[in-house]
N, C-alpha and C positions, 0 to 999 in steps of 0.2 A: 480348225486343223492347222498344222506348221505349213509354210510355204517355203521350199526350197527350189533350188535347180535341179534338173535332171541329172547334171554331171556329179552332183554332191550325193545322189542316192547311194546306198550300198548295194552289193551284189545280191541278186534274186529277191529285190524289194520291188513292189508293186506300188504305182501311184496313177493318179487322175491328172492329166495335162489341164490347168488352168488357162494359161495364156502364152503365147510367143511373143517375146519382146524384142524381137528384131524388126526389121522392117518388112514391107508388103513383099519384096521378093523373096525374102526368106520363108516368110509365112505361106506363100502360094508354093513354093518348092517343096517344103515339109507336108503341105496338104496333099501334094500330088502323090507323096509317099503313105499318105493314111496317118499323117500325125497331125491332130488338129485338137483344139481345146474339147473336153468332155472326153477324151478317148483313155482308156487304161492302159498303161505300158508297164512292162517288166525289165529293169536294168538286169541284164546277164551278166556283163563285165566291163571292165575298161583296163585300159594298158597303161603302163607307168608313164610316169611325167607327160600329163596331159595328152595322151594318145587318145584313138577313137575309143567312143563308148559305144557298146553293142547292146541293142534293145530288141524287145519283142512286143510288137505292135499287132494285135489279132492273130492271124496265122504267120505273119511274116517276120524274119529276124533282119534288123537293120543295122548298119554301123554308121554312125555319124560321128564328124568332129568333136572334139571337145568344146571348142569355142560355140558350136551350135547348140550342144547339148546345155552349155552354161546359160542360154538365152531360152530355154523352155522351163518354165516356172510351172511346178507340179505340187500337189499335195498328197500327203500319203494315204493309201487306200486300206 
């Protein structure tokens, strides 16, 4: 499967998280929100010019920064 970052997914596209390429602080912060490797997420939308990325993870809808989304590596589901 093709590996891309979460920031580069298209709207309403599902993907499975493979890895978080940031440091341990970023990984633990994302894990506390329910975002960890093996989880399936759906990218709902993003705002223009590298704005926040809105995702659906389980029953939660979350907005994360573009830089954080770029560090989450996913494969298309």
